[in-house]
C-alpha positions as CSV (number, residue, x, y, z in Angstrom):
1,M,44.4,82.3,143.8
2,V,41.5,81.0,145.9
3,N,39.8,77.8,144.8
4,A,36.1,78.8,144.5
5,S,34.8,75.2,144.8
6,A,36.8,74.7,148.1
7,V,35.4,77.9,149.5
8,Q,31.8,76.9,148.5
9,G,32.4,73.4,150.0
10,R,33.5,75.0,153.3
11,M,30.6,77.4,153.4
12,N,28.2,74.4,152.9
13,Q,29.9,72.6,155.8
14,I,29.4,75.6,158.0
15,Q,25.8,76.2,157.0
16,N,24.8,72.5,157.5
17,S,26.6,72.2,160.8
18,D,24.4,71.3,163.8
19,E,26.7,73.4,166.0
20,I,26.1,76.5,164.0
21,A,22.3,75.8,163.9
22,N,22.2,75.5,167.7
23,L,24.3,78.7,168.2
24,F,22.0,80.6,165.8
25,G,18.9,79.2,167.6
26,K,20.3,80.2,171.0
27,L,21.1,83.7,169.6
28,V,17.6,84.1,168.2
29,S,15.4,82.5,170.8
30,G,17.6,82.2,173.9
31,K,17.2,78.4,173.7
32,S,19.7,75.9,172.5
33,G,18.3,73.6,169.8
34,Y,15.8,76.1,168.4
35,K,15.3,75.7,164.7
36,A,14.4,78.8,162.7
37,V,11.6,78.4,160.2
38,I,11.7,80.5,157.0
39,E,8.3,81.5,156.0
40,V,7.7,81.7,152.3
41,T,5.0,84.1,151.2
42,K,3.4,84.3,147.8
43,P,3.6,87.8,146.3
44,T,0.4,89.7,145.7
45,P,-0.3,89.8,142.0
46,K,-0.6,93.3,140.7
47,C,-1.2,94.8,137.2
48,E,2.2,96.0,135.8
49,K,0.6,99.0,134.2
50,C,-1.9,100.5,136.8
51,G,-1.0,98.6,140.0
52,K,-4.5,97.1,140.6
53,I,-4.4,94.0,142.9
54,L,-5.5,91.0,140.9
55,E,-6.6,87.4,141.8
56,G,-3.9,85.9,139.6
57,S,-6.0,84.1,137.0
58,E,-7.0,87.0,134.8
59,K,-5.8,87.3,131.2
60,F,-6.3,91.0,131.2
61,C,-6.5,93.7,134.0
62,P,-10.2,94.6,134.6
63,E,-9.1,98.2,135.4
64,C,-6.9,99.1,132.4
65,G,-7.1,96.2,130.0
66,Q,-3.3,95.4,130.2
67,P,-2.5,91.7,129.4
68,T,-1.2,89.9,132.5
69,S,1.7,87.5,132.7
70,F,-0.3,84.9,134.7
71,V,-1.6,82.9,131.7
72,K,1.0,81.4,129.3
73,K,0.8,83.1,126.0
């Protein structure tokens, strides 16, 4: 049987390796030493019932009146 913690430990070593990061950077950009940047985007808030795009601070949808999940209840 495979030891899951050993496999996870090896995966962490590989992912945190500078050699792997350099190879990936060279593959992506053609330049050694390139560091990829992961862009985090905020999802657009929408009403769950009608799909209207909201600002994110409403308690109720102005279109259909559905309570939103933005404000803690």
